[in-house]
Structures are given as C-alpha cells and as structure tokens.
C-alpha positions, 0 to 999 in steps of 0.5 A: 474470542470477540462476538461479531456483529455484522448486523448492527449499522456499524459491523463491529467485533469490538462491542460499540453496543456496550460504549453508547458514547463511542457507538453514537460519535462514531454514527455521526461520523459515518454519513461524513465518510458516505458523503467523501465516498460519494464525491471522491470514491470510485467516480463510475459504476457507483451503482453497479452489483460488484463481486465483492468480499466483505470482512464478516469474521476475524478468523483464519477459515470464513472471514470474508462473504463474497457477493455482489454489493453496490458499493454504496452499500457496502458493509464497512465494519471495525474488526480486531483480531481476537486477543493473544492470551497474556500477551508480552512487549516484544521489545524496546525498554519495557520488554516483557512487562503486559502489553497495554489495552488503553494509551499511556499518557506519555506515548499519547502524542505519539501514539496519535500521530502514528495513527494519523499518518497511517489513516491518511494513506488509506483514503488518498488511495481511493482519491488516486485512483478513482477515475481509473474504472473508466478504462479498466482492462477487463471486468475481473480487473474492474472487480479488483480495482474496487476490492481494493477501494473498499477495503482502502475505506475499511482500513480508514474506518480502522483507524477512525475507530482507534482515534475516536475510542481512545483520544477523546476530542483530538482523535475526533478532530483528526478523524475529521481531518482526514477526509478534508485533506485530499490527495494532490489538493494544493492547499490541503494534500495528504501526508505523505508525498506519494499519496499526493501523485496521480494514478492515471493509467493502469500500469501505474496501478499495477505497479502502485499496488505491487510497490506502495501497497507493500510499503503499507505491509511492512508499516502495518506489519511494524504497527502490529507488534506494537505495545498498544494492543488494540492497534497491534490486532487493528493492523493484524487483521488489515494485513489479511486485507492488503494481501490481496491489494499486493496480489492485484500488483504482482499479477498485474505486472505479470500479466502486462509483461506476458501480454508484451512477450506474447506480442514480441514473439508474434511480430518478432519485434521488440518494439510492441507499440504498434501493436498494441503493447507495452514495451519493456522499456517502458515498464522498466521506467514506470517500475523505477519511477514507483519503486524509488517513490515507495522508498521514500515512504520509509522516511530518512536513513537514521531517524530519532522518531524511529529510535524513539517509538521503538523504544517506548514499544510503539512500533517495532521491526518486520516479524520483530519476535523472529529476530536473533537479537536481544529486541532493544538494541541498545548497543548494536550497530549498522552501516547505513550510505551516505553521500561523501563528496563525489561518491556513495559510502557508508558509515556506521550508526546504531541500530536504533537510529537506522530502524527506517533503513532496516524496515527498508532493506526487509521492503527491498528484499520482498519487492526482489521476489517479484522480480525474480518471478517476472524475469523467469517469464522472460528467461523461459522465453529467451527475451534477453531483458531483465527487470531490476530495481534501481539504486536505492538512491535513485530518484529519491526525494527524502533522506541522504539522498535527497538533492542528489543524482543518482542513476540507476546503477548507483553513480553519482552524477551532475545535473547535465547527465541526469537531464540527458538521460532521464528519459532513459529512466524515467517515464516521459510525456510520450510514454504515459500519452502511449500508455494512455491511449492503451486505456480503452474500457472493456466491460464484456465478460471474459474480454481483455484489453491489448495490452494485457494478458488473461489471469490464471484463473478467477475471483472465489473460484469463479470463472474468467466469464463471470459477470463480476461487475453487472453494468 
C-alpha cells in the first residue's frame, strides 16, 4: 500500500520526497497552475469558504475529507490507486505479460499523446464553467460546481505528474502547454471541439456533466486497462471523483424536469416559460445538442490509431476483462454505420478498427439509463412527453456523418429541410435567452431558484439548509 504524504507541499502517495528532481520540477509547475486558477478558474467567491471534499487517501473507505476550504487553498494532490500484485496485460499482442512500470521506448509518443489529450480536457471544463458561480440556483448547486472545478484541477495534476515523471523535457513542455491553451481561444484553443464550446447557463452545465463528463468516464475506464501501470492506477482513482460529476448532471437534469412537471400541473399548461420554468421541448433540444457534441469526442467510427493502441496494450475497452472474447480481436468483425447515397447503411469492419464505435455503443447504453429515470418522472405524472436520445448521426461533426444532415429520428435530409426544422431540434437564440433570463443567483441557504426542484438530500449528511458556501 502506497503511503500518503498529506502534509507535503504537493500531497501525494508517489513518494515525491524520494525523487528530489521530480519534486523540484512539480513545485516549479505549481505556481503556474495557481496563476492559471486565479486567472481562469471560478470568477466569483474565490475566497469564500466552500464545503469541499479533499482526497486524503486511496482506499475504498475514508478516502475523502469534508470541510470548509477557500478554493485557492485547496490541497490538490497526486494520488494513484494501490498497485495490484502481479498484474498482467489483459489484452492486445502482449496479453499475459507483466504490466509496465516504465514507458517502453516504442510507445513513448503514443502514450504521451493519450496523456496530453486527456489532460487538456480537465482545465478546459474549469474555463468553460468559470462564470457559472454568479448565477447558481442554490448554495447546494454552487458548492457542487466548485467541487467539480477543484477535482478537474486535481485531474490535471494527475496527468501532469505522469508527464513530468515519465517523459522528461517533452513531458514538462506538454504540461506547460496545457496551461497555455484556453477554451474557445481563437489562436490557441483546447484540443477537442466540445471543450471550446461555452457553458453559459446551468442547464448547459447539468447537460455537460451528464453527457460530456460521462464521455470522460469511458475514456478514463479505457485508459485504466492500460498496460502502463502508473496510468492505469491514476485513472482508477480519477474515476472515484468523476462519479460525483456525473451525479451532479443526472440529478441536476432530473430536478429541472421535476420542477417543470410541477409547474405544468400547478398552472395546467404545457408552457411553463411565463411561470419561471423551462419547457420540456427546450430540455429535449439542450439534450440533443450536448449528446451529439459528446458523441464526437469518441472519434471516427473506424480508427487505425485506436486499433494500434489496443494491439500495443495502451488503451483497452470499457471493462475489458469482463468481456467474453480472446481480448486480441485479430479476426473478429462488427458493423458500423455509413452513408450510402441517400440512405444510412452499415458495413462490416474488423473489431480492432471499430474500437471507437464499440466504446460509443457502451456510452449510449449508459446515457439511456438516465433517460429512463427522467422519463419515469414524466410517466408517474401522466405527462404525454418522453425524452429521447437522437440518432447517432444527428448534428455530428466527426466521423462518417460529418457533412451530412441527419434528423433526430435518423433520416438523411437535405439542407433546406434541415434549416426548416433546426429550430425544433436544437436550442435557438430565443431558447437560450429564456434560459439565461432565469439564471439569477440564489445565495440564501436552503432556497432554490424558480426553475429547479430541491435535491432529495444534502451533501455528506448535511441538511439542505446548511451553509455550503460561506459568503
């Protein structure tokens, strides 16, 4: 079991004190991170004590400590899950061989790229969400926003540690570059398109944490399978924290939905906009937008890079060891969608080539579970409306559907048809203006904004009326 040095300048369980050169390098990077946080982290309540959880261990029980903390004083640390004795590579050409504790030279470039792409998403989401604190619908939600933010910052530290520890000067340069790129910057944007979009309101935030952070779950789970053991152990611990981010999204959307249904019943109308709520049709449009944006994050349906990563043992499938196959996929095939003329068809390809699509399939199924819960609320109140996931080709900008117009129900349509119906499928400026008009911050403990229902319970056994943020 790794010993946690919680009182170090950089809390860690990787024995930084035993590697003075690495320790100095990370302590030189630390002020750059703090400067980035102060400039592009949360723009309000920076010095307000917030009831945050802080990682203090990696065990199954008692790994987090809860207390009021001023965010600039948050103890960002480096934590890897405990090593698994005699762990073996579970997939690919080297299946059954011992996992690696150092980076094999032939995979150095590919592994560095995987770390950089994953690491770049972490500060990006903080930048996207930096102004949301001004319009939080409750103290409870404000605290959850800040919890997500500080943990995304810690996830950046996780990738930066690996870059510094295992990739020398190249890794240090990449770590610096992750603070130089900024979400939406026209000259130096973030690597992935979804992380250059604005998150201008709390409905967008709830959708982002449900759909886009769920993509993060699947990417981290795939990297957890890696033959590079330090990366696997890093992602294993990151997934503990990531679960809360998806909880914020799932319960957030559910609370918006519950409030909408309540307003519909109270006022006997489908249009709750005049009563301070968000219509179901608008919820569906926001869902369409964020889901389709998140599908793009998995990449093209077929990918030589993904096949090479798998064969090399760098990145596996979701829950790789639970799959009932040979974990090498040398002769296995599957179908992927393709556009043929004016129709959507399928073609058969190798399983290796289609690993992105396999991961996207797992993600889709997980997303449906949330919709089932939300739709149960609608059915329980006899509301004749159902939220649905749009077709996988809808509003796509990566892969086989790029450049094609696909309706939410999966029909190829021409540009004129798309333009005529777009306002019923995706949020309009009017929709966004209405949602934005509802974004009035609520700071009194226990109170909620008009457009969202209260949560079922408070945080860490605290009552809803608790001072989650001390202004």
